[in-house]
PyMOL Python script that loads the backbone (N, CA, C, O; Angstrom):
from pymol import cmd

cmd.read_pdbstr("""\
ATOM      1  N   MET A   1     -17.352  24.189 -45.452  1.00  0.00           N
ATOM      2  CA  MET A   1     -15.944  23.381 -45.296  1.00  0.00           C
ATOM      3  C   MET A   1     -15.274  23.470 -44.312  1.00  0.00           C
ATOM      4  O   MET A   1     -14.563  24.472 -44.245  1.00  0.00           O
ATOM      5  N   SER A   2     -15.241  22.740 -43.473  1.00  0.00           N
ATOM      6  CA  SER A   2     -14.901  21.686 -42.013  1.00  0.00           C
ATOM      7  C   SER A   2     -13.374  21.989 -42.061  1.00  0.00           C
ATOM      8  O   SER A   2     -12.807  21.726 -43.122  1.00  0.00           O
ATOM      9  N   THR A   3     -12.660  22.496 -41.066  1.00  0.00           N
ATOM     10  CA  THR A   3     -11.461  21.508 -41.001  1.00  0.00           C
ATOM     11  C   THR A   3     -10.870  21.040 -39.483  1.00  0.00           C
ATOM     12  O   THR A   3     -10.598  21.834 -38.582  1.00  0.00           O
ATOM     13  N   ASN A   4     -10.721  19.405 -39.402  1.00  0.00           N
ATOM     14  CA  ASN A   4     -10.788  19.381 -38.299  1.00  0.00           C
ATOM     15  C   ASN A   4      -9.140  19.074 -37.800  1.00  0.00           C
ATOM     16  O   ASN A   4      -8.308  18.502 -38.504  1.00  0.00           O
ATOM     17  N   LEU A   5      -8.930  19.549 -36.561  1.00  0.00           N
ATOM     18  CA  LEU A   5      -7.585  19.262 -36.089  1.00  0.00           C
ATOM     19  C   LEU A   5      -7.709  19.078 -34.628  1.00  0.00           C
ATOM     20  O   LEU A   5      -8.627  19.530 -33.945  1.00  0.00           O
ATOM     21  N   SER A   6      -6.598  18.300 -34.158  1.00  0.00           N
ATOM     22  CA  SER A   6      -6.524  17.644 -33.075  1.00  0.00           C
ATOM     23  C   SER A   6      -6.208  18.625 -31.923  1.00  0.00           C
ATOM     24  O   SER A   6      -5.682  19.696 -32.227  1.00  0.00           O
ATOM     25  N   ALA A   7      -6.433  18.404 -30.858  1.00  0.00           N
ATOM     26  CA  ALA A   7      -6.037  18.969 -29.903  1.00  0.00           C
ATOM     27  C   ALA A   7      -4.694  19.550 -29.511  1.00  0.00           C
ATOM     28  O   ALA A   7      -4.447  20.661 -29.042  1.00  0.00           O
ATOM     29  N   ASN A   8      -3.838  18.492 -29.825  1.00  0.00           N
ATOM     30  CA  ASN A   8      -2.649  18.600 -29.867  1.00  0.00           C
ATOM     31  C   ASN A   8      -1.999  19.266 -31.382  1.00  0.00           C
ATOM     32  O   ASN A   8      -0.773  19.334 -31.466  1.00  0.00           O
ATOM     33  N   ALA A   9      -2.615  19.614 -32.230  1.00  0.00           N
ATOM     34  CA  ALA A   9      -2.146  20.114 -33.587  1.00  0.00           C
ATOM     35  C   ALA A   9      -2.009  21.594 -33.157  1.00  0.00           C
ATOM     36  O   ALA A   9      -2.762  22.256 -32.442  1.00  0.00           O
ATOM     37  N   THR A  10      -0.909  21.929 -33.746  1.00  0.00           N
ATOM     38  CA  THR A  10      -0.168  23.131 -33.889  1.00  0.00           C
ATOM     39  C   THR A  10      -0.217  23.792 -35.256  1.00  0.00           C
ATOM     40  O   THR A  10      -0.481  22.983 -36.145  1.00  0.00           O
ATOM     41  N   ILE A  11      -0.038  25.016 -35.659  1.00  0.00           N
ATOM     42  CA  ILE A  11      -0.525  25.933 -36.953  1.00  0.00           C
ATOM     43  C   ILE A  11       0.986  26.440 -36.913  1.00  0.00           C
ATOM     44  O   ILE A  11       1.377  27.113 -35.959  1.00  0.00           O
ATOM     45  N   ALA A  12       1.615  26.185 -37.705  1.00  0.00           N
ATOM     46  CA  ALA A  12       2.946  27.383 -37.982  1.00  0.00           C
ATOM     47  C   ALA A  12       2.650  28.335 -38.988  1.00  0.00           C
ATOM     48  O   ALA A  12       1.887  28.152 -39.936  1.00  0.00           O
ATOM     49  N   PRO A  13       3.341  29.437 -38.714  1.00  0.00           N
ATOM     50  CA  PRO A  13       2.968  30.696 -39.189  1.00  0.00           C
ATOM     51  C   PRO A  13       3.788  30.261 -40.674  1.00  0.00           C
ATOM     52  O   PRO A  13       4.620  29.354 -40.697  1.00  0.00           O
ATOM     53  N   THR A  14       3.473  30.917 -41.668  1.00  0.00           N
ATOM     54  CA  THR A  14       3.905  30.900 -43.291  1.00  0.00           C
ATOM     55  C   THR A  14       4.920  31.798 -43.274  1.00  0.00           C
ATOM     56  O   THR A  14       5.013  32.701 -42.443  1.00  0.00           O
ATOM     57  N   THR A  15       5.719  31.582 -44.195  1.00  0.00           N
ATOM     58  CA  THR A  15       7.176  32.142 -44.140  1.00  0.00           C
ATOM     59  C   THR A  15       6.577  33.327 -45.412  1.00  0.00           C
ATOM     60  O   THR A  15       7.092  34.441 -45.517  1.00  0.00           O
ATOM     61  N   ASP A  16       5.860  33.034 -45.974  1.00  0.00           N
ATOM     62  CA  ASP A  16       5.241  33.945 -47.313  1.00  0.00           C
ATOM     63  C   ASP A  16       4.163  34.974 -46.693  1.00  0.00           C
ATOM     64  O   ASP A  16       3.299  35.331 -47.494  1.00  0.00           O
ATOM     65  N   SER A  17       4.082  35.506 -45.387  1.00  0.00           N
ATOM     66  CA  SER A  17       3.172  36.393 -44.997  1.00  0.00           C
ATOM     67  C   SER A  17       3.605  37.699 -45.370  1.00  0.00           C
ATOM     68  O   SER A  17       4.750  37.898 -45.775  1.00  0.00           O
ATOM     69  N   LEU A  18       2.849  38.499 -45.268  1.00  0.00           N
ATOM     70  CA  LEU A  18       3.475  39.870 -45.478  1.00  0.00           C
ATOM     71  C   LEU A  18       3.212  40.488 -44.343  1.00  0.00           C
ATOM     72  O   LEU A  18       2.359  40.158 -43.519  1.00  0.00           O
ATOM     73  N   ASP A  19       4.091  41.569 -44.284  1.00  0.00           N
ATOM     74  CA  ASP A  19       3.973  42.206 -43.029  1.00  0.00           C
ATOM     75  C   ASP A  19       3.370  43.948 -43.665  1.00  0.00           C
ATOM     76  O   ASP A  19       3.762  44.638 -44.606  1.00  0.00           O
ATOM     77  N   VAL A  20       2.777  44.061 -43.101  1.00  0.00           N
ATOM     78  CA  VAL A  20       2.360  45.921 -42.620  1.00  0.00           C
ATOM     79  C   VAL A  20       3.171  46.575 -42.022  1.00  0.00           C
ATOM     80  O   VAL A  20       3.613  46.264 -40.916  1.00  0.00           O
ATOM     81  N   PRO A  21       3.541  47.744 -42.770  1.00  0.00           N
ATOM     82  CA  PRO A  21       4.413  48.519 -41.518  1.00  0.00           C
ATOM     83  C   PRO A  21       3.654  49.334 -40.599  1.00  0.00           C
ATOM     84  O   PRO A  21       2.658  49.984 -40.917  1.00  0.00           O
ATOM     85  N   ASP A  22       4.292  49.257 -39.165  1.00  0.00           N
ATOM     86  CA  ASP A  22       3.409  49.894 -38.199  1.00  0.00           C
ATOM     87  C   ASP A  22       3.178  50.736 -38.530  1.00  0.00           C
ATOM     88  O   ASP A  22       2.014  51.042 -38.273  1.00  0.00           O
ATOM     89  N   GLU A  23       3.913  51.683 -39.249  1.00  0.00           N
ATOM     90  CA  GLU A  23       3.396  53.653 -39.225  1.00  0.00           C
ATOM     91  C   GLU A  23       2.184  53.186 -39.886  1.00  0.00           C
ATOM     92  O   GLU A  23       1.324  53.902 -39.372  1.00  0.00           O
ATOM     93  N   LEU A  24       1.544  52.352 -40.785  1.00  0.00           N
ATOM     94  CA  LEU A  24       0.865  52.478 -41.519  1.00  0.00           C
ATOM     95  C   LEU A  24      -0.685  52.061 -40.441  1.00  0.00           C
ATOM     96  O   LEU A  24      -0.856  50.879 -40.147  1.00  0.00           O
ATOM     97  N   THR A  25      -1.685  53.117 -39.949  1.00  0.00           N
ATOM     98  CA  THR A  25      -2.461  52.474 -39.185  1.00  0.00           C
ATOM     99  C   THR A  25      -4.127  52.686 -39.779  1.00  0.00           C
ATOM    100  O   THR A  25      -5.103  52.207 -39.200  1.00  0.00           O
ATOM    101  N   ALA A  26      -4.203  53.592 -41.183  1.00  0.00           N
ATOM    102  CA  ALA A  26      -5.317  53.546 -41.643  1.00  0.00           C
ATOM    103  C   ALA A  26      -6.061  52.197 -42.512  1.00  0.00           C
ATOM    104  O   ALA A  26      -5.444  51.898 -43.534  1.00  0.00           O
ATOM    105  N   ALA A  27      -7.025  51.550 -42.287  1.00  0.00           N
ATOM    106  CA  ALA A  27      -7.552  50.435 -43.023  1.00  0.00           C
ATOM    107  C   ALA A  27      -7.221  50.664 -44.770  1.00  0.00           C
ATOM    108  O   ALA A  27      -6.683  49.828 -45.496  1.00  0.00           O
ATOM    109  N   ASP A  28      -7.633  51.822 -45.115  1.00  0.00           N
ATOM    110  CA  ASP A  28      -7.016  51.917 -46.668  1.00  0.00           C
ATOM    111  C   ASP A  28      -6.063  51.905 -46.905  1.00  0.00           C
ATOM    112  O   ASP A  28      -5.726  51.376 -47.964  1.00  0.00           O
ATOM    113  N   SER A  29      -5.072  52.505 -46.013  1.00  0.00           N
ATOM    114  CA  SER A  29      -3.363  52.379 -46.362  1.00  0.00           C
ATOM    115  C   SER A  29      -3.266  51.179 -46.384  1.00  0.00           C
ATOM    116  O   SER A  29      -2.770  50.764 -47.431  1.00  0.00           O
ATOM    117  N   LYS A  30      -3.672  50.031 -45.280  1.00  0.00           N
ATOM    118  CA  LYS A  30      -3.095  48.894 -45.605  1.00  0.00           C
ATOM    119  C   LYS A  30      -3.702  48.111 -46.514  1.00  0.00           C
ATOM    120  O   LYS A  30      -3.036  47.159 -46.922  1.00  0.00           O
ATOM    121  N   LEU A  31      -4.858  48.265 -46.968  1.00  0.00           N
ATOM    122  CA  LEU A  31      -4.974  47.827 -48.149  1.00  0.00           C
ATOM    123  C   LEU A  31      -4.637  47.951 -49.421  1.00  0.00           C
ATOM    124  O   LEU A  31      -4.570  47.028 -50.232  1.00  0.00           O
ATOM    125  N   VAL A  32      -4.408  49.142 -49.628  1.00  0.00           N
ATOM    126  CA  VAL A  32      -3.859  49.844 -51.029  1.00  0.00           C
ATOM    127  C   VAL A  32      -2.302  49.147 -50.563  1.00  0.00           C
ATOM    128  O   VAL A  32      -2.029  48.190 -51.287  1.00  0.00           O
ATOM    129  N   TYR A  33      -1.473  49.379 -49.735  1.00  0.00           N
ATOM    130  CA  TYR A  33       0.174  48.831 -49.750  1.00  0.00           C
ATOM    131  C   TYR A  33      -0.273  47.792 -49.629  1.00  0.00           C
ATOM    132  O   TYR A  33       0.754  47.202 -49.963  1.00  0.00           O
ATOM    133  N   LEU A  34      -1.166  46.771 -49.367  1.00  0.00           N
ATOM    134  CA  LEU A  34      -1.020  44.982 -49.528  1.00  0.00           C
ATOM    135  C   LEU A  34      -1.374  44.758 -51.010  1.00  0.00           C
ATOM    136  O   LEU A  34      -0.918  43.747 -51.544  1.00  0.00           O
ATOM    137  N   PHE A  35      -1.872  45.303 -51.475  1.00  0.00           N
ATOM    138  CA  PHE A  35      -2.785  45.426 -53.031  1.00  0.00           C
ATOM    139  C   PHE A  35      -1.278  45.558 -54.296  1.00  0.00           C
ATOM    140  O   PHE A  35      -1.052  45.081 -55.408  1.00  0.00           O
ATOM    141  N   VAL A  36      -0.643  46.341 -53.479  1.00  0.00           N
ATOM    142  CA  VAL A  36       0.593  47.049 -54.826  1.00  0.00           C
ATOM    143  C   VAL A  36       1.614  45.774 -53.786  1.00  0.00           C
ATOM    144  O   VAL A  36       2.562  45.237 -54.359  1.00  0.00           O
ATOM    145  N   THR A  37       1.469  45.594 -53.075  1.00  0.00           N
ATOM    146  CA  THR A  37       2.950  44.649 -52.683  1.00  0.00           C
ATOM    147  C   THR A  37       2.660  43.209 -53.623  1.00  0.00           C
ATOM    148  O   THR A  37       3.547  42.533 -54.146  1.00  0.00           O
ATOM    149  N   VAL A  38       1.781  43.049 -53.660  1.00  0.00           N
ATOM    150  CA  VAL A  38       0.979  41.543 -53.902  1.00  0.00           C
ATOM    151  C   VAL A  38       1.302  41.520 -56.056  1.00  0.00           C
ATOM    152  O   VAL A  38       1.469  40.609 -56.867  1.00  0.00           O
ATOM    153  N   SER A  39       1.236  43.121 -56.163  1.00  0.00           N
ATOM    154  CA  SER A  39       0.963  43.030 -58.256  1.00  0.00           C
ATOM    155  C   SER A  39       2.648  43.227 -58.143  1.00  0.00           C
ATOM    156  O   SER A  39       3.606  43.447 -57.401  1.00  0.00           O
ATOM    157  N   ASP A  40       2.036  42.876 -59.942  1.00  0.00           N
ATOM    158  CA  ASP A  40       3.487  43.087 -60.371  1.00  0.00           C
ATOM    159  C   ASP A  40       3.633  44.790 -60.685  1.00  0.00           C
ATOM    160  O   ASP A  40       4.708  45.356 -60.882  1.00  0.00           O
ATOM    161  N   GLY A  41       2.363  45.410 -60.680  1.00  0.00           N
ATOM    162  CA  GLY A  41       2.396  47.199 -61.404  1.00  0.00           C
ATOM    163  C   GLY A  41       0.759  47.262 -61.234  1.00  0.00           C
ATOM    164  O   GLY A  41       0.035  46.319 -61.554  1.00  0.00           O
ATOM    165  N   VAL A  42       0.343  48.326 -60.766  1.00  0.00           N
ATOM    166  CA  VAL A  42      -1.018  48.374 -60.857  1.00  0.00           C
ATOM    167  C   VAL A  42      -1.364  49.986 -60.806  1.00  0.00           C
ATOM    168  O   VAL A  42      -0.779  50.775 -60.064  1.00  0.00           O
ATOM    169  N   THR A  43      -2.424  50.336 -61.729  1.00  0.00           N
ATOM    170  CA  THR A  43      -3.338  51.268 -61.843  1.00  0.00           C
ATOM    171  C   THR A  43      -3.449  51.752 -61.231  1.00  0.00           C
ATOM    172  O   THR A  43      -2.906  51.258 -60.242  1.00  0.00           O
ATOM    173  N   VAL A  44      -4.186  53.216 -60.885  1.00  0.00           N
ATOM    174  CA  VAL A  44      -5.360  53.643 -60.385  1.00  0.00           C
ATOM    175  C   VAL A  44      -6.725  53.005 -60.720  1.00  0.00           C
ATOM    176  O   VAL A  44      -7.391  52.316 -59.948  1.00  0.00           O
ATOM    177  N   ASP A  45      -7.011  53.308 -61.879  1.00  0.00           N
ATOM    178  CA  ASP A  45      -8.256  52.776 -62.225  1.00  0.00           C
ATOM    179  C   ASP A  45      -7.873  51.082 -61.788  1.00  0.00           C
ATOM    180  O   ASP A  45      -8.943  50.474 -61.765  1.00  0.00           O
ATOM    181  N   GLU A  46      -6.931  50.329 -61.508  1.00  0.00           N
ATOM    182  CA  GLU A  46      -7.324  48.900 -60.923  1.00  0.00           C
ATOM    183  C   GLU A  46      -7.579  48.934 -59.713  1.00  0.00           C
ATOM    184  O   GLU A  46      -8.490  48.301 -59.180  1.00  0.00           O
ATOM    185  N   LEU A  47      -6.863  49.617 -59.200  1.00  0.00           N
ATOM    186  CA  LEU A  47      -6.820  49.945 -57.726  1.00  0.00           C
ATOM    187  C   LEU A  47      -8.673  50.118 -57.253  1.00  0.00           C
ATOM    188  O   LEU A  47      -9.367  49.558 -56.404  1.00  0.00           O
ATOM    189  N   GLN A  48      -8.908  51.032 -58.150  1.00  0.00           N
ATOM    190  CA  GLN A  48     -10.455  51.586 -58.064  1.00  0.00           C
ATOM    191  C   GLN A  48     -11.308  50.458 -57.993  1.00  0.00           C
ATOM    192  O   GLN A  48     -11.991  50.080 -57.042  1.00  0.00           O
ATOM    193  N   SER A  49     -11.161  49.897 -59.294  1.00  0.00           N
ATOM    194  CA  SER A  49     -12.389  48.895 -59.551  1.00  0.00           C
ATOM    195  C   SER A  49     -11.937  47.333 -58.553  1.00  0.00           C
ATOM    196  O   SER A  49     -12.859  46.551 -58.323  1.00  0.00           O
ATOM    197  N   SER A  50     -10.867  47.077 -58.155  1.00  0.00           N
ATOM    198  CA  SER A  50     -10.431  45.966 -57.663  1.00  0.00           C
ATOM    199  C   SER A  50     -10.688  46.478 -56.247  1.00  0.00           C
ATOM    200  O   SER A  50     -11.450  45.677 -55.706  1.00  0.00           O
ATOM    201  N   LEU A  51     -10.471  47.161 -55.681  1.00  0.00           N
ATOM    202  CA  LEU A  51     -10.868  47.881 -53.695  1.00  0.00           C
ATOM    203  C   LEU A  51     -11.735  48.092 -53.446  1.00  0.00           C
ATOM    204  O   LEU A  51     -12.086  47.856 -52.290  1.00  0.00           O
ATOM    205  N   ASP A  52     -12.847  48.813 -54.599  1.00  0.00           N
ATOM    206  CA  ASP A  52     -13.762  49.696 -54.612  1.00  0.00           C
ATOM    207  C   ASP A  52     -13.841  50.818 -53.705  1.00  0.00           C
ATOM    208  O   ASP A  52     -14.773  51.102 -52.953  1.00  0.00           O
ATOM    209  N   ILE A  53     -12.413  51.600 -53.924  1.00  0.00           N
ATOM    210  CA  ILE A  53     -12.356  52.854 -53.248  1.00  0.00           C
ATOM    211  C   ILE A  53     -12.210  53.774 -54.299  1.00  0.00           C
ATOM    212  O   ILE A  53     -11.446  53.612 -55.250  1.00  0.00           O
ATOM    213  N   ARG A  54     -13.043  54.866 -54.102  1.00  0.00           N
ATOM    214  CA  ARG A  54     -12.984  55.971 -55.116  1.00  0.00           C
ATOM    215  C   ARG A  54     -11.999  56.490 -55.170  1.00  0.00           C
ATOM    216  O   ARG A  54     -11.340  56.554 -54.132  1.00  0.00           O
ATOM    217  N   LYS A  55     -11.410  57.155 -56.558  1.00  0.00           N
ATOM    218  CA  LYS A  55     -10.209  57.902 -56.858  1.00  0.00           C
ATOM    219  C   LYS A  55      -9.640  59.281 -56.279  1.00  0.00           C
ATOM    220  O   LYS A  55      -8.569  59.841 -56.511  1.00  0.00           O
ATOM    221  N   ILE A  56     -10.586  59.605 -55.544  1.00  0.00           N
ATOM    222  CA  ILE A  56     -10.768  60.827 -54.521  1.00  0.00           C
ATOM    223  C   ILE A  56      -9.867  60.349 -53.312  1.00  0.00           C
ATOM    224  O   ILE A  56      -8.951  61.078 -52.930  1.00  0.00           O
ATOM    225  N   SER A  57     -10.041  59.499 -52.888  1.00  0.00           N
ATOM    226  CA  SER A  57      -9.367  58.797 -51.589  1.00  0.00           C
ATOM    227  C   SER A  57      -8.564  57.962 -52.303  1.00  0.00           C
ATOM    228  O   SER A  57      -7.749  57.574 -51.466  1.00  0.00           O
ATOM    229  N   LEU A  58      -8.317  57.484 -53.279  1.00  0.00           N
ATOM    230  CA  LEU A  58      -6.865  56.456 -53.576  1.00  0.00           C
ATOM    231  C   LEU A  58      -5.729  58.055 -53.675  1.00  0.00           C
ATOM    232  O   LEU A  58      -5.062  58.116 -52.642  1.00  0.00           O
ATOM    233  N   PHE A  59      -5.627  58.452 -53.999  1.00  0.00           N
ATOM    234  CA  PHE A  59      -4.589  59.489 -54.675  1.00  0.00           C
ATOM    235  C   PHE A  59      -3.758  60.058 -53.275  1.00  0.00           C
ATOM    236  O   PHE A  59      -2.528  60.009 -53.235  1.00  0.00           O
ATOM    237  N   PRO A  60      -4.338  60.447 -52.461  1.00  0.00           N
ATOM    238  CA  PRO A  60      -4.141  60.998 -50.664  1.00  0.00           C
ATOM    239  C   PRO A  60      -3.026  59.404 -50.589  1.00  0.00           C
ATOM    240  O   PRO A  60      -1.812  59.447 -50.394  1.00  0.00           O
ATOM    241  N   VAL A  61      -3.654  58.412 -50.752  1.00  0.00           N
ATOM    242  CA  VAL A  61      -3.576  57.323 -49.866  1.00  0.00           C
ATOM    243  C   VAL A  61      -2.035  57.059 -50.794  1.00  0.00           C
ATOM    244  O   VAL A  61      -0.899  57.058 -50.319  1.00  0.00           O
ATOM    245  N   LEU A  62      -2.447  56.841 -52.278  1.00  0.00           N
ATOM    246  CA  LEU A  62      -1.037  56.885 -52.875  1.00  0.00           C
ATOM    247  C   LEU A  62       0.314  57.719 -52.466  1.00  0.00           C
ATOM    248  O   LEU A  62       1.470  57.320 -52.318  1.00  0.00           O
ATOM    249  N   ASP A  63      -0.062  58.571 -52.382  1.00  0.00           N
ATOM    250  CA  ASP A  63       1.044  59.947 -52.464  1.00  0.00           C
ATOM    251  C   ASP A  63       1.857  59.673 -50.949  1.00  0.00           C
ATOM    252  O   ASP A  63       3.057  59.744 -50.682  1.00  0.00           O
ATOM    253  N   THR A  64       0.660  59.327 -50.081  1.00  0.00           N
ATOM    254  CA  THR A  64       1.353  58.913 -48.666  1.00  0.00           C
ATOM    255  C   THR A  64       2.479  57.726 -48.642  1.00  0.00           C
ATOM    256  O   THR A  64       3.682  57.833 -48.404  1.00  0.00           O
ATOM    257  N   LEU A  65       1.842  56.757 -48.907  1.00  0.00           N
ATOM    258  CA  LEU A  65       2.886  55.554 -49.561  1.00  0.00           C
ATOM    259  C   LEU A  65       4.326  55.866 -50.328  1.00  0.00           C
ATOM    260  O   LEU A  65       5.471  55.448 -50.151  1.00  0.00           O
ATOM    261  N   SER A  66       3.891  56.543 -51.007  1.00  0.00           N
ATOM    262  CA  SER A  66       4.831  57.139 -51.918  1.00  0.00           C
ATOM    263  C   SER A  66       5.988  57.628 -51.046  1.00  0.00           C
ATOM    264  O   SER A  66       7.038  56.995 -50.938  1.00  0.00           O
ATOM    265  N   ASP A  67       5.692  59.025 -50.304  1.00  0.00           N
ATOM    266  CA  ASP A  67       6.570  59.806 -49.627  1.00  0.00           C
ATOM    267  C   ASP A  67       7.046  58.967 -48.337  1.00  0.00           C
ATOM    268  O   ASP A  67       8.034  59.318 -47.691  1.00  0.00           O
ATOM    269  N   ARG A  68       6.351  57.946 -48.037  1.00  0.00           N
ATOM    270  CA  ARG A  68       6.987  57.371 -47.357  1.00  0.00           C
ATOM    271  C   ARG A  68       7.973  56.332 -47.365  1.00  0.00           C
ATOM    272  O   ARG A  68       8.455  55.738 -46.401  1.00  0.00           O
ATOM    273  N   GLY A  69       8.252  56.169 -48.824  1.00  0.00           N
ATOM    274  CA  GLY A  69       8.982  55.255 -49.508  1.00  0.00           C
ATOM    275  C   GLY A  69       8.734  53.725 -49.618  1.00  0.00           C
ATOM    276  O   GLY A  69       9.580  52.916 -49.998  1.00  0.00           O
ATOM    277  N   LEU A  70       7.654  53.479 -49.292  1.00  0.00           N
ATOM    278  CA  LEU A  70       6.738  52.028 -49.306  1.00  0.00           C
ATOM    279  C   LEU A  70       6.654  51.607 -50.703  1.00  0.00           C
ATOM    280  O   LEU A  70       7.159  50.569 -51.130  1.00  0.00           O
ATOM    281  N   ILE A  71       5.919  52.551 -51.477  1.00  0.00           N
ATOM    282  CA  ILE A  71       5.642  52.304 -52.611  1.00  0.00           C
ATOM    283  C   ILE A  71       6.599  53.469 -54.027  1.00  0.00           C
ATOM    284  O   ILE A  71       7.110  54.576 -53.864  1.00  0.00           O
ATOM    285  N   ASP A  72       6.514  52.675 -55.212  1.00  0.00           N
ATOM    286  CA  ASP A  72       6.756  53.518 -56.296  1.00  0.00           C
ATOM    287  C   ASP A  72       5.649  53.654 -57.264  1.00  0.00           C
ATOM    288  O   ASP A  72       4.720  52.894 -57.534  1.00  0.00           O
ATOM    289  N   ARG A  73       6.075  55.126 -57.839  1.00  0.00           N
ATOM    290  CA  ARG A  73       5.316  54.925 -59.066  1.00  0.00           C
ATOM    291  C   ARG A  73       6.054  55.099 -60.241  1.00  0.00           C
ATOM    292  O   ARG A  73       6.796  56.077 -60.325  1.00  0.00           O
ATOM    293  N   ILE A  74       5.934  54.033 -61.467  1.00  0.00           N
ATOM    294  CA  ILE A  74       6.495  53.970 -62.156  1.00  0.00           C
ATOM    295  C   ILE A  74       5.749  54.432 -63.920  1.00  0.00           C
ATOM    296  O   ILE A  74       5.287  53.371 -64.341  1.00  0.00           O
ATOM    297  N   ASP A  75       5.623  55.008 -64.466  1.00  0.00           N
ATOM    298  CA  ASP A  75       4.583  55.605 -65.393  1.00  0.00           C
ATOM    299  C   ASP A  75       3.564  55.919 -64.579  1.00  0.00           C
ATOM    300  O   ASP A  75       3.500  56.673 -63.608  1.00  0.00           O
ATOM    301  N   ASP A  76       2.462  54.961 -65.321  1.00  0.00           N
ATOM    302  CA  ASP A  76       0.976  55.493 -64.492  1.00  0.00           C
ATOM    303  C   ASP A  76       0.673  53.905 -63.687  1.00  0.00           C
ATOM    304  O   ASP A  76      -0.356  53.372 -63.273  1.00  0.00           O
ATOM    305  N   GLU A  77       1.912  53.551 -63.708  1.00  0.00           N
ATOM    306  CA  GLU A  77       1.768  51.994 -62.668  1.00  0.00           C
ATOM    307  C   GLU A  77       2.538  52.568 -61.038  1.00  0.00           C
ATOM    308  O   GLU A  77       3.455  53.359 -60.816  1.00  0.00           O
ATOM    309  N   TYR A  78       1.755  51.829 -60.221  1.00  0.00           N
ATOM    310  CA  TYR A  78       2.597  51.287 -58.468  1.00  0.00           C
ATOM    311  C   TYR A  78       2.557  50.170 -58.136  1.00  0.00           C
ATOM    312  O   TYR A  78       1.770  49.224 -58.167  1.00  0.00           O
ATOM    313  N   VAL A  79       4.151  50.543 -57.594  1.00  0.00           N
ATOM    314  CA  VAL A  79       4.593  48.868 -57.713  1.00  0.00           C
ATOM    315  C   VAL A  79       5.227  49.026 -56.531  1.00  0.00           C
ATOM    316  O   VAL A  79       5.446  50.148 -56.074  1.00  0.00           O
ATOM    317  N   ALA A  80       5.608  47.835 -55.876  1.00  0.00           N
ATOM    318  CA  ALA A  80       6.302  47.561 -54.126  1.00  0.00           C
ATOM    319  C   ALA A  80       7.771  48.599 -54.504  1.00  0.00           C
ATOM    320  O   ALA A  80       8.365  48.727 -55.574  1.00  0.00           O
ATOM    321  N   ALA A  81       7.997  49.143 -53.349  1.00  0.00           N
ATOM    322  CA  ALA A  81       9.261  50.308 -53.497  1.00  0.00           C
ATOM    323  C   ALA A  81      10.628  48.932 -53.494  1.00  0.00           C
ATOM    324  O   ALA A  81      10.663  47.953 -52.748  1.00  0.00           O
ATOM    325  N   SER A  82      11.406  49.229 -54.346  1.00  0.00           N
ATOM    326  CA  SER A  82      12.980  48.212 -53.989  1.00  0.00           C
ATOM    327  C   SER A  82      13.369  48.210 -52.821  1.00  0.00           C
ATOM    328  O   SER A  82      14.377  47.578 -52.507  1.00  0.00           O
TER     329      SER A  82
END
""", "prot")
cmd.dss("prot")
cmd.show_as("cartoon", "prot")
cmd.util.cbc("prot")
cmd.orient("prot")
């Protein structure tokens, strides 16, 4: 699929883009943070199958995001911090 833009065309940034906190430097942390942020709640099993990250790697990432106040754990699901 190809899109042709004229030389004078500008692309405006979208207002619905998500910002990743500057403190997140690891790719896994950024990926998990974004996935949790756009979901209505996600379990570790859903993260593992969707992102193809092993559980042993997910738990430290989730703990770090939780400790930094970026996500919350409610029962068995992780959600974006309010």
